[in-house]
C-alpha positions in Angstrom: 19.0 -100.4 -67.5 16.5 -99.1 -69.7 15.7 -100.2 -73.2 17.2 -97.3 -75.1 20.5 -97.6 -72.9 20.4 -101.3 -73.8 19.9 -100.7 -77.6 22.7 -98.1 -77.5 25.2 -100.2 -75.7 24.7 -103.1 -78.4 25.1 -100.6 -81.3 28.3 -99.4 -80.0 29.4 -102.7 -79.5 28.6 -103.7 -83.0 30.4 -100.7 -84.4 33.7 -101.6 -82.3 33.8 -105.3 -83.4 33.1 -104.1 -86.9 35.9 -101.5 -86.7 38.2 -103.9 -85.0 37.8 -106.4 -87.7 38.4 -104.0 -90.6 41.4 -102.4 -88.7 43.0 -106.2 -88.7 42.2 -106.7 -92.5 43.9 -103.4 -93.1 46.9 -104.7 -91.2 47.0 -107.8 -93.2 47.0 -106.0 -96.5 43.5 -107.5 -97.2 41.5 -104.4 -97.4 42.7 -100.8 -98.7 42.6 -98.3 -95.8 40.4 -95.8 -97.8 37.9 -98.6 -98.4 37.9 -99.7 -94.6 37.3 -96.0 -93.6 34.5 -95.5 -95.7 32.9 -98.6 -94.6 33.3 -97.7 -91.2 31.9 -94.3 -91.7 28.9 -95.9 -93.5 28.3 -98.3 -90.8 28.3 -95.6 -87.9 25.8 -93.4 -90.0 23.3 -96.6 -90.4 24.0 -97.1 -86.6 22.9 -93.7 -85.7 20.0 -93.6 -88.0 18.6 -96.8 -86.6 18.9 -95.5 -83.0 17.0 -92.2 -83.9 14.2 -94.2 -85.7 13.9 -96.4 -82.5 14.1 -93.3 -80.1 13.2 -90.1 -82.1 14.4 -86.9 -80.4 11.5 -85.4 -78.4 9.4 -82.3 -80.1 7.1 -79.7 -78.0 3.7 -80.5 -78.7 0.2 -78.9 -77.5 -1.9 -80.8 -74.7 -4.3 -83.3 -76.6 -7.9 -84.3 -75.0 -10.0 -87.6 -75.7 -13.6 -86.4 -75.2 -16.0 -89.3 -74.4 -19.7 -88.6 -74.8 -21.9 -90.7 -72.5 -26.0 -90.7 -72.5 -27.2 -87.5 -71.1 -24.3 -85.5 -72.8 -27.0 -83.2 -74.4 -25.9 -81.0 -77.1 -22.3 -81.5 -78.3 -20.2 -78.3 -78.3 -17.8 -77.8 -81.2 -14.4 -79.5 -80.5 -11.7 -77.1 -79.3 -8.0 -77.4 -80.9 -6.3 -80.6 -79.7 -10.0 -82.4 -78.8 -11.0 -85.6 -80.3 -14.8 -86.6 -79.7 -16.0 -89.8 -79.5 -19.6 -91.2 -78.6 -20.4 -94.3 -76.3 -23.5 -96.5 -77.1 -26.8 -94.4 -76.4 -24.9 -91.1 -76.3 -25.6 -88.2 -78.4 -27.8 -89.8 -81.0 -28.2 -87.0 -83.3 -24.8 -85.4 -83.1 -22.2 -86.0 -86.1 -19.5 -87.8 -84.0 -17.5 -90.7 -84.3 -19.3 -93.8 -82.6 -17.1 -96.5 -80.6 -18.5 -99.4 -78.7 -16.7 -98.8 -75.4 -13.7 -96.7 -74.0 -11.1 -99.6 -74.7 -11.8 -99.1 -78.6 -11.5 -95.5 -78.2 -8.4 -95.7 -76.5 -6.7 -98.0 -79.1 -8.0 -95.7 -81.9 -6.4 -92.6 -80.2 -3.5 -93.5 -78.1 -1.6 -90.2 -78.2 -3.7 -88.0 -75.8 -3.0 -86.4 -72.6 -6.3 -86.4 -70.8 -9.7 -88.0 -71.1 -12.8 -85.9 -70.5 -16.0 -87.6 -70.0 -19.5 -85.9 -70.4 -23.1 -87.0 -69.6 -24.1 -89.5 -66.9 -20.9 -91.5 -66.7 -19.1 -94.4 -67.8 -20.8 -98.0 -67.7 -19.3 -100.6 -65.4 -17.4 -102.2 -68.3 -15.4 -99.4 -69.0 -14.2 -99.0 -65.5 -11.2 -100.9 -65.9 -10.0 -99.2 -68.8 -10.5 -95.8 -67.2 -8.5 -96.7 -63.9 -5.1 -94.8 -64.0 -5.9 -92.4 -66.7 -5.8 -88.6 -66.3 -9.7 -88.5 -66.3 -11.9 -85.4 -66.1 -15.7 -85.6 -65.7 -18.5 -83.0 -66.5 -21.8 -84.5 -65.1 -25.1 -83.9 -66.4 -28.3 -83.3 -64.4 -29.9 -86.6 -63.5 -33.3 -87.5 -64.9 -36.3 -87.6 -62.6 -37.0 -91.1 -61.1 -35.8 -93.4 -58.3 -31.9 -92.6 -57.9 -31.1 -95.4 -55.3 -32.8 -98.0 -53.1 -31.6 -99.7 -50.1 -33.6 -102.5 -48.3 -32.9 -105.6 -46.5 -33.3 -109.1 -48.4 -35.2 -110.4 -45.5 -37.2 -109.1 -42.4 -38.2 -110.8 -39.4 -42.1 -111.4 -38.9 -43.6 -108.8 -36.5 -40.4 -106.9 -36.4 -39.5 -103.5 -38.2 -37.6 -103.1 -41.1 -36.2 -99.8 -42.9 -36.2 -98.8 -46.4 -33.8 -96.0 -47.7 -33.3 -94.5 -50.9 -33.4 -91.2 -53.2 -35.5 -89.9 -55.6 -35.0 -87.0 -58.4 -38.2 -85.1 -58.6 -39.9 -81.9 -58.0 -39.3 -80.1 -54.2 -41.6 -81.0 -51.5 -42.7 -84.3 -52.7 -43.4 -87.5 -50.6 -42.7 -91.3 -50.7 -45.1 -94.1 -49.5 -44.6 -97.5 -48.6 -47.8 -99.8 -49.2 -48.4 -103.5 -48.0 -49.5 -106.2 -50.7 -53.1 -104.8 -49.8 -52.3 -101.4 -51.0 -52.6 -99.8 -47.4 -50.2 -97.3 -46.6 -47.4 -98.5 -44.2 -45.3 -95.4 -43.7 -45.0 -92.0 -45.4 -42.1 -89.7 -45.5 -41.2 -86.4 -47.3 -37.9 -86.6 -49.2 -35.3 -84.3 -48.3 -33.6 -81.4 -50.5 -31.3 -84.2 -52.1 -34.1 -86.4 -52.6 -33.3 -88.9 -49.7 -35.9 -90.8 -47.8 -36.0 -93.4 -44.7 -39.5 -95.4 -44.3 -39.9 -97.6 -41.6 -42.5 -100.3 -41.4 -43.4 -103.5 -39.6 -43.0 -107.1 -41.4 -46.5 -109.1 -41.6 -46.8 -112.7 -42.2 -43.8 -114.9 -43.1 -43.1 -115.6 -46.6 -42.2 -113.7 -49.9 -44.1 -110.4 -49.8 -44.2 -107.7 -52.6 -44.5 -104.2 -50.9 -45.0 -101.0 -52.9 -43.0 -97.9 -53.1 -44.6 -94.8 -54.7 -43.5 -91.4 -54.9 -45.6 -88.4 -55.5 -45.5 -84.8 -55.8 -47.2 -82.0 -53.5 -50.4 -82.2 -55.7 -50.6 -86.0 -54.8 -49.8 -86.9 -58.4 -48.0 -90.3 -58.9 -44.7 -89.8 -60.4 -43.6 -93.5 -60.2 -43.8 -96.6 -58.4 -41.5 -99.7 -57.6 -42.1 -103.1 -56.5 -40.1 -104.2 -53.4 -39.8 -107.9 -53.0 -38.9 -109.0 -49.2 -38.6 -112.1 -47.6 -40.4 -112.4 -44.4 -39.1 -115.0 -42.2 -40.8 -116.3 -38.9 -39.5 -114.8 -35.6 -37.6 -117.1 -33.4 -39.1 -117.2 -30.1 -36.3 -117.1 -27.3 -36.1 -119.4 -24.4 -36.0 -117.5 -21.1 -34.6 -119.0 -17.6 -35.8 -116.6 -14.6 -34.1 -117.4 -11.3 -35.2 -115.2 -8.4 -34.3 -115.1 -4.6 -38.1 -114.3 -3.8 -41.3 -113.7 -5.4 -42.2 -110.2 -6.6 -44.9 -108.0 -8.7 -42.0 -107.4 -11.4 -41.3 -111.1 -11.9 -44.9 -111.7 -11.8 -45.8 -109.5 -14.9 -42.7 -110.3 -16.6 -44.2 -114.0 -16.6 -47.5 -112.8 -17.8 -45.9 -110.8 -20.8 -43.8 -113.6 -21.7 -46.6 -116.0 -21.8 -48.6 -113.6 -23.8 -45.7 -113.1 -26.3 -45.6 -117.0 -26.9 -42.1 -117.0 -25.1 -40.7 -120.2 -23.5 -40.2 -119.3 -19.9 -38.6 -121.5 -17.0 -38.9 -119.9 -13.6 -37.4 -120.9 -10.4 -37.7 -118.9 -7.1 -35.6 -119.8 -4.3 -37.1 -119.0 -1.0 -34.1 -120.5 1.0 -33.9 -123.5 3.1 -34.6 -125.8 0.3 -38.0 -124.3 -0.6 -38.4 -123.4 -4.3 -41.6 -122.2 -6.2 -42.3 -122.3 -10.0 -41.2 -124.9 -12.2 -38.9 -127.6 -11.4 -35.4 -126.7 -10.1 -32.7 -127.3 -12.8 -28.8 -127.9 -12.2 -26.8 -124.8 -13.3 -24.2 -126.4 -15.7 -23.4 -126.1 -19.5 -26.0 -128.6 -20.6 -28.7 -126.8 -19.0 -27.5 -123.3 -20.3 -27.2 -124.6 -23.7 -30.8 -125.2 -23.8 -32.0 -121.3 -22.9 -31.4 -118.1 -24.6 -31.4 -115.5 -21.9 -31.2 -115.9 -17.9 -32.9 -113.5 -16.0 -31.7 -113.2 -12.3 -32.0 -110.7 -9.5 -29.2 -109.9 -7.1 -30.4 -112.5 -4.7 -30.3 -115.2 -7.2 -26.8 -114.0 -8.4 -25.5 -114.1 -5.1 -27.0 -117.6 -4.3 -24.8 -118.9 -7.6 -21.7 -118.3 -6.1 -18.4 -118.2 -7.6 -18.6 -121.7 -9.1 -22.2 -121.1 -10.7 -21.3 -117.7 -11.9 -18.2 -119.4 -13.6 -20.4 -121.9 -15.4 -22.8 -119.2 -16.3 -19.7 -117.1 -17.8 -18.7 -120.0 -19.9 -22.3 -120.2 -21.4 -22.2 -116.4 -22.1 -19.0 -116.8 -23.8 -20.9 -119.3 -26.2 -23.7 -117.1 -27.0 -26.0 -116.9 -24.0 -27.5 -113.7 -22.6 -27.7 -112.6 -19.1 -29.6 -109.7 -17.4 -29.2 -109.2 -13.7 -32.1 -107.3 -12.4 -30.9 -105.0 -9.5 -33.9 -104.7 -7.1 -32.3 -104.2 -3.7 -29.3 -103.2 -1.9 -25.7 -104.7 -3.2 -23.1 -105.6 -0.8 -19.1 -105.0 -1.7 -18.9 -108.5 -2.9 -21.6 -108.1 -5.4 -20.3 -105.2 -6.6 -16.9 -106.6 -7.2 -18.5 -109.6 -8.9 -20.7 -107.6 -11.3 -17.5 -105.2 -11.9 -15.4 -108.5 -12.8 -18.3 -108.8 -15.4 -17.9 -105.6 -16.9 -20.8 -104.1 -15.2 -19.9 -100.9 -13.2 -22.2 -99.8 -10.5 -21.6 -96.8 -8.4 -23.6 -94.9 -5.6 -25.5 -91.9 -7.1 -27.5 -89.4 -5.3 -30.0 -88.9 -8.4 -33.6 -88.9 -7.9 -34.8 -92.5 -7.4 -38.3 -91.7 -8.8 -38.8 -91.2 -12.7 -41.9 -90.5 -14.8 -42.0 -91.1 -18.6 -44.3 -89.1 -20.6 -46.9 -91.2 -22.6 -45.6 -89.7 -26.0 -42.2 -91.3 -25.0 -43.3 -94.9 -24.0 -46.5 -95.3 -25.8 -47.0 -97.0 -29.4 -47.5 -100.5 -30.6 -45.5 -103.3 -28.7 -42.4 -104.8 -30.3 -43.4 -108.3 -29.7 -46.4 -110.0 -31.4 -49.0 -111.3 -29.2 -48.6 -108.5 -26.6 -51.6 -106.2 -26.0 -51.1 -103.0 -27.7 -53.5 -100.8 -25.9 -53.1 -97.0 -26.6 -51.9 -94.8 -23.9 -54.7 -92.6 -22.4 -54.7 -89.2 -24.1 -56.8 -85.9 -23.6 -59.0 -86.2 -20.2 -58.2 -89.7 -19.8 -54.7 -89.2 -19.5 -55.3 -86.2 -16.9 -57.4 -88.9 -14.8 -54.6 -91.5 -15.6 -51.2 -90.1 -15.4 -48.1 -92.1 -16.4 -47.0 -94.1 -13.4 -44.1 -93.0 -11.2 -41.4 -95.8 -11.6 -38.5 -96.6 -9.1 -34.9 -97.2 -9.8 -32.0 -98.0 -7.5 -29.8 -95.2 -6.4 -27.0 -96.5 -8.6 -25.1 -95.2 -11.7 -24.8 -98.0 -14.2 -22.4 -98.4 -17.2 -21.0 -101.4 -19.1 -17.2 -101.5 -19.8 -16.7 -101.4 -23.6 -20.6 -101.4 -23.9 -23.4 -99.2 -24.1 -26.8 -98.0 -22.6 -30.0 -99.7 -24.0 -32.7 -97.7 -21.9 -32.2 -94.1 -20.5 -34.2 -92.4 -17.9 -35.7 -89.1 -19.0 -32.6 -87.4 -17.0 -30.1 -89.2 -19.4 -29.0 -91.8 -16.7 -28.8 -95.4 -18.1 -31.5 -97.9 -16.9 -30.2 -100.7 -18.8 -26.7 -101.4 -20.0 -25.0 -104.0 -21.6 -21.7 -105.5 -23.1 -20.5 -108.3 -25.4 -18.7 -111.3 -23.6 -17.4 -113.7 -26.0 -20.2 -114.6 -28.4 -22.9 -113.2 -25.8 -24.2 -110.4 -23.8 -24.4 -109.6 -20.5 -26.4 -106.7 -18.9 -28.1 -105.0 -15.9 -31.2 -103.1 -15.2 -31.9 -100.4 -12.4 -35.4 -100.4 -13.2 -37.3 -102.4 -10.3 -41.1 -101.7 -11.0 -41.9 -101.6 -14.8 -45.0 -103.5 -13.7 -46.7 -100.2 -12.9 -47.0 -99.4 -16.6 -49.0 -102.7 -16.9 -51.4 -101.7 -14.0 -51.9 -98.2 -15.3 -53.2 -99.7 -18.6 -49.9 -99.2 -20.4 -49.2 -102.8 -21.5 -47.5 -101.6 -24.6 -45.0 -99.5 -23.0 -44.3 -102.6 -20.7 -44.1 -104.8 -23.6 -41.9 -102.4 -25.7 -39.6 -102.2 -22.8 -39.1 -105.9 -22.2 -39.2 -107.1 -25.8 -36.4 -104.8 -27.0 -34.4 -105.9 -23.9 -34.8 -109.6 -24.7 -34.2 -109.1 -28.3 -31.0 -107.1 -27.6 -29.6 -109.6 -25.0 -30.8 -113.1 -26.1 -28.9 -115.7 -27.9 -29.1 -115.4 -31.9 -30.9 -118.5 -32.8 -32.2 -119.9 -36.0 -30.7 -121.7 -39.0 -28.4 -119.8 -41.1 -30.1 -118.4 -44.1 -28.3 -117.5 -47.3 -28.9 -114.0 -48.1 -30.1 -113.3 -51.7 -27.5 -111.7 -53.9 -27.8 -107.8 -54.8 -29.9 -107.0 -58.0 -28.2 -107.3 -61.1 -28.3 -105.3 -64.4 -29.3 -106.9 -67.7 -26.0 -107.3 -70.0 -23.9 -106.5 -67.2 -21.6 -108.8 -65.4 -23.0 -109.8 -61.9 -20.1 -111.1 -59.4 -21.7 -114.2 -57.3 -19.5 -115.4 -54.5 -19.8 -118.4 -52.2 -20.3 -121.0 -54.8 -19.5 -124.6 -54.8 -18.9 -126.9 -58.0 -22.5 -127.4 -59.7 -24.1 -124.3 -58.6 -26.2 -122.7 -61.5 -28.4 -120.0 -62.3 -32.0 -120.8 -63.8 -33.2 -117.7 -65.9 -36.9 -116.7 -66.1 -37.6 -118.9 -69.1 -36.1 -121.9 -67.2 -32.9 -122.1 -69.0 -30.1 -123.5 -66.9 -26.7 -121.5 -67.0 -23.7 -123.2 -65.4 -21.4 -120.9 -63.2 -17.7 -121.2 -63.9 -16.0 -120.6 -60.5 -13.0 -118.2 -61.1 -9.5 -119.9 -59.5 -8.2 -116.6 -59.0 -11.2 -115.8 -56.5 -9.6 -118.2 -53.8 -11.6 -119.1 -50.8 -14.4 -116.5 -52.1 -15.4 -119.0 -54.7 -16.9 -116.4 -57.2 -17.9 -116.6 -60.6 -19.2 -114.0 -63.1 -22.6 -114.1 -64.6 -24.2 -112.0 -67.3 -27.7 -112.1 -67.5 -29.6 -112.2 -71.0 -33.0 -111.7 -69.9 -34.5 -109.0 -67.1 -36.8 -110.6 -64.3 -36.0 -113.0 -61.3 -33.5 -115.6 -61.9 -32.7 -118.4 -59.4 -29.4 -119.0 -58.1 -29.1 -122.4 -57.0 -26.6 -122.5 -54.3 -26.0 -126.0 -52.7 -29.5 -127.0 -51.5 -31.1 -123.6 -51.5 -32.5 -121.6 -54.4 -32.2 -117.8 -54.1 -33.7 -115.2 -56.0 -31.6 -112.8 -58.2 -33.6 -109.8 -59.4 -32.2 -108.5 -62.9 -33.2 -105.2 -63.7 -33.6 -103.6 -67.3 -31.6 -100.4 -67.4 -34.1 -99.1 -69.9 -36.6 -99.4 -67.0 -34.5 -97.5 -64.4 -32.9 -94.7 -66.3 -32.5 -92.6 -63.3 -31.1 -95.3 -61.1 -28.5 -96.2 -63.8 -27.5 -92.7 -64.3 -27.1 -92.2 -60.7 -24.7 -95.1 -60.3 -22.7 -94.5 -63.4 -22.3 -90.7 -62.1 -21.1 -91.9 -58.7 -18.7 -94.3 -60.2 -17.3 -92.1 -62.7 -16.7 -89.3 -59.9 -14.8 -91.8 -57.9 -12.6 -92.7 -60.9 -12.1 -88.9 -61.6 -11.2 -88.4 -58.1 -8.7 -91.0 -58.0 -7.1 -90.2 -61.5 -3.8 -88.4 -61.7 -3.5 -85.0 -62.8 -3.6 -84.5 -66.6 -0.8 -82.1 -68.3 -2.6 -78.8 -69.5 0.3 -77.0 -71.3 2.8 -77.9 -74.1 4.9 -80.7 -73.4 7.6 -82.9 -75.1 6.8 -86.0 -76.9 8.8 -88.2 -79.1 9.0 -86.8 -82.7 8.1 -88.6 -86.0 9.9 -91.8 -86.7 9.3 -91.8 -90.4 12.3 -89.5 -91.6 14.7 -91.7 -89.6 13.6 -95.0 -90.8 13.6 -93.4 -94.4 17.4 -92.2 -93.9 18.3 -95.5 -92.3 16.8 -97.4 -95.3 18.4 -95.2 -97.8 21.7 -95.5 -95.9 21.6 -99.2 -95.7 20.8 -99.5 -99.3 23.7 -97.2 -100.2 26.1 -99.2 -98.2 24.9 -102.3 -99.2 25.5 -101.3 -103.1 28.9 -99.9 -102.3 29.9 -103.5 -100.7 28.6 -105.0 -103.8 30.7 -102.9 -106.1 33.8 -103.4 -103.9 33.5 -107.1 -104.1 32.9 -107.0 -107.8 36.0 -104.8 -108.5 
């Protein structure tokens, strides 16, 4: 039942009860019939006027629009009929327009509107809640030149690559540079038509490292720069267990590469008849496998493990261990079936067994630090020392629900892997990659095996708390994963306690309004994490781009606005005046009747 229906029934009930009482008094000769009839008519009139005062009849009205000016709105056009313009802080400073501190204030001052039109760069974050659900339209202004967006990891691993993505607004054909703390250029890229860029570089020594981001025009004129703070952490060295059914050149050079890369490698070569070479034999059980991150074994060692040993190995893989099976010889039906049970599918192939990579496809700096990084031969040296011819087994390799890690030039998978529980298992068909090493291409050999080990090995290292995303000065930042006693220390050393919102549940979040720009310290448990607070005045292009994107999203999700004349409740004051006069006349009549 609607409020209007409820009020209507209450008024009808009051009139019926009053009429019944007056009819009883008339029948008892206590009230003249004429007086009772006049009173009843007066009460009906008062009830009717009260009804229309509360719920006035609708009238036709033109559509009205609340125009909200935000920074970047530029010149303010003359208001059209039915429009009311207001300006948020920083918008249209020279225009003669009403100023409001936020959108909520504007909505309270002008509640009777049919749509909201936002002009400029968009609404700040504090106004998003007030704008949600409104019939909102957005007329964006051109963005200013500068850095529009920036995306980089909070941490990078020493010796491994990291990627910086972003977008700049500026002259066409410009470029972006990434520089190390010494000022040397690490990466350069021309930004696209939309200003987007991607830069990839290698992380240096461990520790907090400031990198420099610079964007320039076609004449190499510096347009702007930004300091990127990156926490470089020391790389975890995987621990490898190599099992083989016999010695081979491939295993020999894998061992040499592992030693050069500083990896912990334990090798056991089983010659049969109880004769073993390499390091001391280890029992294949859960305790042993927990001490390693990756097991490398050829098809003979795979076969010698038997169902029981492979069962132990599989349980360890499900707990995070990595396994790589090197296919170096012929496989029997039982071998194929056991590998298929692990999700590694091998089928006979009539493809070419020999393959050769061009140096441009395999050259470059090694991925793992400590590996020799000789540059592949070029020019006349390349003609005298062509890329080696490598061999692969005549099989077609795939992984169920997995992916290929390395592909041959003809597109066939050489290394494929899949997830198994918390670990990964893979297989490789390349049996003589050591020829890269012998031909002077140690970088290619190291690149191949470093990426393979990095992909399959168990992820180790202590869990590091990730620094929160940069915040804006004067705007709320949401910090989560907190516990009682966590706090923030601003650049001046002032300690600000954090009150966890009970409504955030297990996320344990708290709002933080930074009052100073710079690097704040978030004390979360035993760890102190840097929290960068940016001043919007220093990043006009970025703050404008963020507001534009957020306001576009609000406008896309907004309900449609009424564009033509529509009905709305009419004015109430005439009905309230009529009700007051009728009530006063009825009261005076009652008083006169009693005095008589």
